[in-house]
C-alpha positions in Angstrom: 18.1 22.5 28.5 15.5 24.2 26.6 14.4 24.1 22.8 15.6 26.5 20.6 12.6 27.7 18.4 15.2 27.8 15.7 16.9 25.3 13.9 20.6 24.6 13.1 19.7 25.7 9.4 17.4 28.6 9.8 20.6 29.9 12.7 22.7 29.4 9.1 20.6 31.7 7.2 19.8 34.0 9.9 23.8 34.7 9.7 24.0 34.2 6.5 21.8 37.4 6.1 24.3 39.3 8.9 27.5 38.5 6.3 25.4 39.8 3.7 25.3 43.6 5.2 21.5 43.1 6.8 21.9 44.8 10.7 22.2 43.5 13.3 19.0 45.4 14.8 17.3 44.4 11.4 17.4 40.8 12.1 16.4 40.9 15.7 13.2 42.8 15.0 12.3 40.6 11.3 12.7 37.4 13.4 11.6 38.0 17.2 14.9 37.6 18.9 17.8 40.2 20.7 20.4 41.6 19.5 22.6 40.2 21.7 21.7 36.2 20.5 22.2 36.9 17.2 26.0 37.6 18.3 26.1 34.6 20.9 25.1 32.8 17.3 27.9 35.0 15.9 30.8 34.1 17.4 29.2 30.2 18.4 28.4 29.2 14.9 29.6 31.9 12.4 31.2 30.1 9.7 30.1 27.0 10.4 27.2 25.8 7.6 24.5 23.1 9.3 26.2 19.9 8.6 28.6 21.0 10.6 26.4 23.3 13.0 24.8 19.6 13.6 28.1 17.8 14.3 29.1 19.9 16.9 25.8 19.8 19.1 26.1 15.0 18.3 29.6 15.8 19.6 28.2 18.5 22.7 25.7 15.2 23.3 27.2 12.8 23.6 27.9 10.9 27.5 31.6 9.6 28.6 31.8 6.0 29.1 
């Protein structure tokens, strides 16, 4: 899987800007990502903080015994 250009805290910061009222089109231009990616992040990580995102990713990486 391709590694993201953005860290968990950067994604959370972008989503917080969106929650504060910044339009998605403006965020996508500013961070050089598609609007669809911002909506994907919002559906996947909306309402989380960086520590919860890290925990979610750790749970996803675990392999069954």
